FITIZA-224379 format. One record per residue: x negated, z, y of N, C-alpha, C in turn; residue in one letter. Coordinates in steps of 0.02 Angstrom, whole numbers, plus 32768, in hexadecimal, padded with zeros to 4 digits. Layout:
<pts>
XZYXZYXZYA ...
</pts>
This chain:
<pts>
8FD25C627B3A8FE15CAE7B538FCC5CA97B99M 8FF05CF17BC28FD85CDD7BEB8FAE5D2F7BEBK 8F7E5D237C278F445D557C238F675D9F7C4FP 8F4A5DCF7C188F735E127C3D8F575E1A7C8AR 8F925E2D7C9C8F835E457CFD8F925E947CF8Y 8F575E987D458F725EE67D458FB85EED7DAAE 8FDA5F0D7D8E8FF45F1C7DC38FEB5F107E18K 90075EF27E358FE45EF27E6A901E5EE17EAAI 901E5EF67EE490625EC57F0F90255EBF7F3BS 903C5E787F7C90235E4C7F9A90435E457FDEL 90165E738005904D5E3A805A90215E09807BL 903D5DD7807A90265DA080A190345D9F80D9I 90035DB3812190005DA98163900B5D5D816AV 90285D5381A4902B5D1F81B690235D288204T 90325CD9821B90605CDE828590275CAE8298G 903F5CAA82D990235C84830E8FDD5CBF832CY 8FB15C9783298F595CB183458F5C5CEF8387S 8F5A5D2783848F625D4783D48FA25D7083C4G 8FCC5D6A83838FFA5D9C838390025DE58364A 8FB35DEA83448FBB5E2F83488FA55E2A82F3G 8FA55E0182B88F855E0582778F395E1C827BK 8F205E19829E8EDE5E4582998EEE5EA082ABT 8EF35EA482D68F0F5EF482D08F405F178290Q 8F6C5EE982718F945EE682538F685F0B8204C 8F395ECD82018F095EDE81CF8EE25F1E81BEL 8ECF5F2D820A8EB65F61820A8EDC5FA68214K 8EFB5FA982118F425FE381F78F515FCB819FL 8F595FAA81928F465FA1814C8F0C5FC1812CL 8EDD5F9C81408EA25FCB81238E9B5FF5812BE 8EC5604481598EB66076815B8ED76081811DD 8F25606681058F51607780E68F3A607180B5L 8EF7606E80948ECB604E80638EF0600C8032D 8F035FE480648F095FA9804D8ECC5F768037Y 8EBE5F4880118E785F2E800C8E8C5EF78042Y 8E7F5ED980568E735EA180998E585E718091C 8E7C5E2B80A58E395DF280B38E5B5DD380C9V 8E3E5DB781048E4C5D84814B8E385D3A8134D 8E615D15813A8E495CD381618E445CB88115N 8E775CCC80DF8E7B5CA280878E9B5C5D8099L 8E705C4280848E925BE5807F8EB95C048057P 8EF05BD180648F2E5BD880288F0D5BB97FEEL 8EF95B897FE28EC55B6B7FA58EC15B9A7F7BP 8E8E5BD47F988E6F5BF17F668EB25C307F46L 8EEA5C387F7E8F095C777F5E8F255C717F0AL 8F1B5C557EF78F305C567E878EE45C6E7E8AP 8EB65C5D7E858E845C907E6E8E6C5CD77E94Q 8E875CCE7ECA8E6B5D287EF68E965D3B7ECEF 8EDA5D367EBB8F135D607E868EF05D6C7E59T 8EC85D367E248ED35D397DEB8E875D787DF6D 8E565D717E1C8E245DA07E198E2D5DFA7E26L 8E765DDA7E518E9B5E2A7E478EB85E347E1EL 8EE15E177E038F0B5E3E7DCF8EE15E377D74L 8E9D5E1E7D6C8E6A5E277D498E475E557D4AT 8E495E7C7D868E0E5EB77DAC8DBD5EA27DB2R 8DC15E5F7DB08D8B5E377DBE8D5D5E537E02S 8D825E5B7E2E8D5B5E7D7E758D365EA67E58I 8D4E5ECF7E278D185F107E2A8D405F597E37G 8D7C5F577E528DAD5F8E7E678DE95F9C7E3CR 8E1D5FBF7E4C8E5C5FA97E568E7E5FB97EA5R 8EAE5F6F7EAC8EB35F677EE18EF95F5F7ED8H 8F185FA67EDE8F7E5F837ECC8F935F6A7F0EQ 8F7D5F867F4A8F9C5F577F818F5F5F4A7FAAN 8F725F057FA88F4D5ECD7FC98F775EA87FF4T 8F595E8380428F5F5E6780618F505E308066A 8F4D5DF880878F415DCE80948F495D9980D8I 8F1B5D8D80F88F295D6781398F345D158131V 8F6B5CF5812C8F635CA281228F6A5C838165I 8F415C61818B8F535C3D81D78F435BFC81E7D 8F555BF682148F2D5BA4823A8EDC5B9E822EV 8EC05BC182238E635BD282118E485BCD81C9R 8E845BBE818B8E825BB281438E945B608157G 8EAC5B4881768EC85AFD81828F085AFB816DG 8F385AD481628F945AD081758F9D5AF7813FD 8FA65B2E81658FC65B6A8144900E5B5A8107P 902F5B23812190695B15810490575AD780B2M 901C5ACA80C48FFE5A878088900F5AB1804EA 90515A98801A90555AB07FDB906D5B057FDED 90885B1A801A909E5B44801990BD5B647FDEL 910A5B447FB491215B5F7F9391295B617F43Q 90DA5B2D7F4190C55B377F1F90825B777EFEE 90765B8E7F2890485BC27F2F90635BF47F25Y 909D5BF77F3890CD5C3A7F4F90F15C317EFDL 910B5C0D7EE690FB5C017EA190DB5C1D7E64A 90AA5C197E6C90755C3F7E56907B5C887E41T 908B5C9B7E9090915CDB7E7D90C35CFD7E58L 90F95CDF7E5891325CE37E3591335CD87DF8Q 91045CAC7DCC90E95C937D9390BD5CD67D94D 90A25CF47DA090825D207D91909F5D807D90K 90D05D697DC7910D5DB87DC490E95DF17DFCE 90C65DB87E2890AA5DE87E5C90CE5DDE7EA6I 90FC5E307E8E91285E337EEC90E65E3B7F25P 91145E057F4F90F75DFA7F7891245DE97FBFY 90FD5E018004913C5E08803E91195DD38075T 91255DB5809191175D9180C691285DB68127I 90E45DC4813290F65DE8817290E55D8E81B2L 91045D9381DA90EE5D66820F90EE5D98824DF 909C5D77827990B05D9E82BF90B15D5982ECF 90DB5D67831890EE5D3A8349910B5D56839CE 90F25D3583E090E95D4F841090FE5D0B8433A 91145D2B8460912B5CF984A490EC5CBC84B8S 90F45C8884CE90B35C5F84F6907D5C78851CD 90B15CA7854E90865CBB85A090605CFC8570E 90745D1B854690515D52853B90125D5084F2I 900A5D0484C88FE35D0184B28FB95CF584EDL 8FD85CBF850F8F875C94854B8F6A5CD48561V 8F935D1E85708F815D48859D8F525D67856AR 8F595D7985268F105D9685098ED85D6C84F4R 8EEE5D1F84F78EBC5D1484DC8E7D5D22851BF 8EA85D0B855D8E835D1685968E565D5585A4S 8E7C5D7F85788E6F5DBA85A98E325DD8855BE 8E325DAB85308DF05DB584F28DB85DAC84F6T 8DC75D5B85338D945D2E853E8D8E5CF284F7R 8DCD5CF784C68DCD5CC284828DDC5CA28487R 8DE15C6784768DE45C2984778E2B5C20842BK 8E515BED84288E745BFA83FE8E555BCF83D5H 8E5C5BE083948E545BC783538E5B5B6E8361P 8E945B52836A8EA05B12836F8E975AE483ABL 8E745B1E83D58E755B0184208E4A5AB88439S 8E185ABA84138DDE5A8484058DE75A588445D 8DE95A83847C8DD25A5B84C48E1A5A5F84ECG 8E5A5A7384DD8E8A5A5A84F88EA25A918514K 8E885AC485178EAE5AF785358ED65B1C84F7G 8ECB5B6F850F8EE35B8F84ED8F505B7E84F0N 8F715B8685128FA15B7385108FBA5B3F84CEL 8FA35AFE84F88FB25AC084C38F9E5AD28483S 8F895AF884628F495B0B842C8F8E5B39840CA 8FC35B6184268FE15B95843190335B6F841CI 90425B36842B90795B14842390725ADA8400I 902E5ADB83DF90325AA28393902C5AD38355T 90025B04835B90075B42832E904D5B4E8330E 90645B6F835F90BE5B79835190D85B39832EK 90C55B15831990E85AC2830C90C65AC282B2G 90895ACD82B490685ADE826E90975B038239M 909E5B46826490C85B77824591245B968246M 91355B4D825D917A5B57824A91885B7281F4K 91685B5E81C991955B40819391875B808171E 91415BC7818591335BE8815D91505C10818AI 91795C0281C6917B5C3B81DE91C35C4881D3R 91E95C0E81AE922E5C17817F92315C2B8146S 91F55C49812791F15C6C80E591E75CC080F4Y 91C85CCA812891B05D1A813F91EE5D508138A 91E35D738121920D5DB780EE92295DE08141N 91E75DE8816F91F65DFC81B491CA5DCE81E0Y 91EC5DD3821591D65DAF826891C85DE78280I 91895DE182A091745E2682CA91665DF98321I 918F5E148348918B5DF0837991535E1C83AAD 91115E2A83B290FA5E5583D290E75E3C841CT 90F85E21844F91325E16848891115E5584AFT 91555E7E849691475EB984C191225EF684A5H 90EA5EE4848690EB5F1B844C909B5F5F846FY 908A5F898483905C5F93846D903E5FAA8433G 900A5FBA84298FC85FCE83DB901E601183BBI 9012603A83DD904B607C83B9909460538395K 90A5602083D290EF600883B390E05FCD8369D 90AD5FBE836090965F7B8338909A5FAC8302L 905D5FEB8307905A600C82BA909D603D8298K 90D6604382DA9107606782BD9120602F82A4D 912E5FEF82B091535FCB828291305F9B8234K 90F25F9A824090C95F8C81F090C85FDE81E1I 90E0601081C890D9605681BC910C60538195L 9164604881C79198603581B191A95FFB8179S 916E5FD3818691895F95814B91525FA5810AI 910E5FCA811390E45FC780D69113600980AFV 9126603780E29146608680B9918760808082S 917560AC805E91AD60B4803091F26097803FF 921860638038924C604B803C9247604B807FN 9231602580A69229601E80E8922B605B811DG 923260AE80FD924C60C78122920060EB815AD 920B60E981A291C6610781AF91BA615581A7P 91DD6160818891E561AA819191C061AF8138Q 919A619081139175619E80E6914261A480EAS 911661D380B790DA61E280E490AE61BA8084V 90C961A4807890A36191801F906661748043S 9061615080739028612780918FFE614180A9F 8FFD618C80B58FCE61B480F18F9E61C580A7M 8F6B61CC80BB8F3061F480B48F20622A80AET 8F216255807D8F1862AC809A8EB462B18070I 8E9162C2809E8E6262D680738E5963228071N 8E3F632F80558E60636280448DFC63B4802AI 8DCE63BC80578D8A63C8805A8D8C6426804BI 8D6C641D80128D2B646F800E8CFB6483802DS 8CF564AF804A8CA7649880658C8464E9807FF 8C5764FD807F8C2E654380938C36654580D9G 8C3A656B810B8C35659181408BD165888152Y 8BA065A581158B7E659181318B44655E814FK 8B676521811C8B7064F581338B8464C68177R 8BB664D981828BD164C481BC8C2064A781AFG 8C4064C181DB8C95648481E18C89643B81DBV 8CAB641481A28CB163E081B08CC863BD81F1P 8C8C639281FE8CB4636782508CD86341824BI 8CFA632582078D18630E82198D71631681FCD 8D68635F82058D9F639C81EA8DE66394821DA 8E166386820D8E50638C82428E7D63DD8248D 8E7263E882128E916434820A8E3D645D81D2L 8E53648981DA8E1364BD81B88E35650481A6V 8E2C651281728E4D655B81548E0965908132F 8E0F65C381538DE565EA81388DED661480EED 8DB1661F80CE8DF9662880908DBF66788089V 8D87667680A38D6966BB80A78D8A66E380A9R 8DCB66F880A68DF8672B809A8E13674F8055F 8DF2672A80238E1267287FE48DC667337FB2L 8DDF67587F778DBF67787F448D7967477F33P 8D2B67657F488D00673D7F348CDB67467EFAN 8CCA67147EBD8CC2671D7E7D8C7C670D7E89P 8C4A67057EB08C12670D7EA88BEB67507EC2F 8C1C67817EBC8C0667C27EAC8BF567D97E66Y 8C2D67B77E478C3967C37DED8BE5679F7DE4I 8BD567C17DAB8BA567927D938BB6674E7D65E 8BD967697D358BEE67497D0E8C1666FE7D2CE 8C2D66F17D638C4A66E27D8C8C22669B7DC1L 8BF566B47DCE8BD366B57E098BB266697E0DK 8B9066447DBD8B7C661A7DAF8BB765D37DA5V 8BE865DD7DC08C2265C17D9E8C3B65AE7DE9L 8C60657E7DE48C87654E7E3C8CDC656E7E1AT 8CEA65507E678D3B654A7E6C8D41652C7E2EG 8D3064FE7E0C8D4C64B17DD58D5B64E37DA9M 8D4365217D908D4F65357D688D92657A7D4ED 8DAE65627D1E8DF965987D128DE265C87D1CQ 8DB565EE7D048DC866447D238DAB66387D59S 8D6366107D918D7766177DD18DB0660C7DE5I 8DE265E77DDB8E1C65D37E058E57661D7DF3Q 8E4866237DBE8E7F666F7DB98E6566A17DC5E 8E2966AF7DD68E1D66F67DF68E1566ED7E52F 8E1066B87E6C8E1E66A57EA58E6566B07EB3V 8E9A668A7E858ECB66837EA18F1666B37E7DM 8EE766F27E518F21670C7E318F3967427E65N 8F3F67537EAB8F6767787EC88F87676B7EE1N 8F8D67B47F1D8FF167937F428FC367777F77H 8F9667797FA88F76674E7FE18F6067277FCFN 8F5167177F868F5666D97F7A8F93669C7F77A 8FC766C17F5E8FDE66977F4F901766707F97S 902766BA7FBA903766AD80149019668E8036I 8FD5669880238FA26650806C8FBF6609804AF 8FCE65F97FFF8FB865B47FEF8FFD65C47FFBL 903465DC7FEA907D65CA8000908B65B48059Q 906C65D08082906965D680CB903A658380DCK 900D656C80B88FF2653980C2901064FC80B7V 902E650A8076906364DD8068908664B7807CA 90B464F880B290E464DB80C590E664CA8107D 908D64CF8129908164CB818290616480815FF 903A6489812F9029642D8127906E63FB8105L 909F641D810690D863E280EC911A63E58123M 910364178167910F640C81BB90E063ED81DAF 909563F881B6909163AB81FE9080637481F2L 9076636781A4906E63208188907F62EE81A3I 90E3630C8190910962C481B990E662B7820EP 90E662DF822590E762DB8265909862C58271L 906E62D8825E903762A28263904E62618255Y 906B62428230907D61EC821A909061D18234Y 90D962028266910C61F3828A90DF61D882D6Q 909761E782DD906861E1830A9035618C8314E 9056618E82D19029615E82A18FCF6172829BG 8FD561A982898FAF61CD82618F9B61B181FFK 8F60619A82108F6E617D81C28F3B618D8184T 8F1661CA81AE8F0061F781758EC8624881A0Q 8ED8626A81758EE262AA81868EA962D38164L 8E8D62F581818E59632B81658E4A636C815AT 8E61638D81288E6B63B681278E3C63FF8103V 8E1E640F81258DE5644280F98DE9648B8103G 8DB964B080C28DDC64E580C08D8A650A80A3F 8D7F653980C08D31655980B48D34659080B1G 8CFD65A780938CDA65E880688C9E65E18084C 8C8E662880708C4A6635808B8BFD66028066T 8C0765E380418BE365BF80158BF365807FF2G 8C3965757FE38C5465447FD78C6465367F93G 8C64656C7F728C5765527F178C7E65637F00R 8C9F65AB7F0F8CC365C97EE98D1465D37F13H 8D2E65E07F458D7265E47F5D8D8F65C37F79R 8D5E658D7FBC8D7265557FD78D8B65197FA0S 8D68652E7F708D6F64E57F2C8D9C65027F0CV 8DB3653E7EF28DE8654C7EC68E30653D7EF7S 8E4665537F4A8E6C65377F778E7964F67F87V 8E3064D47F908E3E64847FA08E60646E7F61A 8E4A648A7F248E6764647EE48EB164617ED1S 8EB464937EEE8F1B64C87F048F2864AB7EF7V 8F24648E7F5B8F4A64737F7B8F5C641D7F66I 8F26640D7F4F8F2863C47F448F4663CD7F12T 8F5C63EB7EEC8F8263C87EAC8FC263E47ED6E 8FD364047F0F901D63FC7F17903763DA7F3EL 900C63B47F68900B638A7F81901663617F57L 8FFB63387F208FFE63097EF0904A63077ED3V 9054632F7EC9908B63457E9690D2634C7EBEK 90A463427EFA90FD63427F3D910362E97F4DK 90CE62C37F1D90C062857F489097627A7F7DG 905462927F9B9040628D7FB48FEA62567FA6Y 8FCF62337FD18FA462117FC48F5562527FCFN 8F6062757FAA8F2762AD7FBF8EF162A47F7FA 8EA4629F7FA38E6A628E7F948E4B62E07F90R 8E3962E67F5C8DFF63377F6C8DBD63287F6DL 8D8A634D7F9E8D3B63387F9A8D2A63837FA0A 8D0763A47F648CC863E57F758C8E63F17F9CH 8C8063D27FCB8C3E63C37FF48BFA63F17FCDR 8C1C642D7FD28BC664647FC38BDE64797F99D 8C1A64677F7A8C0164947F298BB3648D7EE1I 8BAC64517EEE8B5A64487ED38B1964637F09H 8B46648A7F3E8AEA64A77F4E8AE7650A7F4DE 8A8E64FF7F568A8C65527F2A8A86658D7F5BE 8A9865A67F588AAB65E37F6B8AE465E47F8DG 8AF466147FC98B2A66167FD38B73665B7FB8G 8B8966707FC88BAD66A57FAB8C0366967FAAL 
</pts>
């Protein structure tokens, strides 16, 4: 009987040294991919077993690995290893990065790094050797990305268009929206991109039976939200975020932090941040909620 596996998807990033694999991995990490650089191909079956049985310690639904000449011959028994992925019903996509010889030589010169196959022969000779070694694995690629004329922004756009839903670069399903509630008494979060002041809303601090509660309690949320101004505010903020998030995404931003502040950070900001997060999640956004000051003593 086959072991019971968790569902994951796998990106295999490969290609020529200096063609953009490292930049690709950095972007994928920003998109919450679990990334492993320079994985020797013979370790692929064991690595996927660890992922599938959740033995690494946390669930990695989206995973990316880099396989290239640093781990030995990338073509040794490639078909056999890819067959193991199919047997385990792991969907995989192969991204192959390449660039012209001239550009690769220039990149190694500018970074003052040597090619992993140089071995005293010089970078150009190593690049030619590598291209011969990678010829077959290139034929397996789902996407071949020529970065000869790419800047960082171009590379981001290309990768985002591939990993987004159905290859649609307008999809924001991979963008992380961090929602933070806070109290102005302890300062505005330094990493906030957008900040909304909710101190105009009714304050439950002045009601004795509500004072000791927090915005996580249903009675506080009802007190804060059940008024005309709160309803208008929530709708306008939601519309504003729906407008802005895709624009930030198109500019290559992979995370957006939105802060909601009241005086102490225990009641109003917590309630509003919770409602906004719930709205974003329902619309398919990857929204995460944090209450910075909810457990701090004092505050209005």
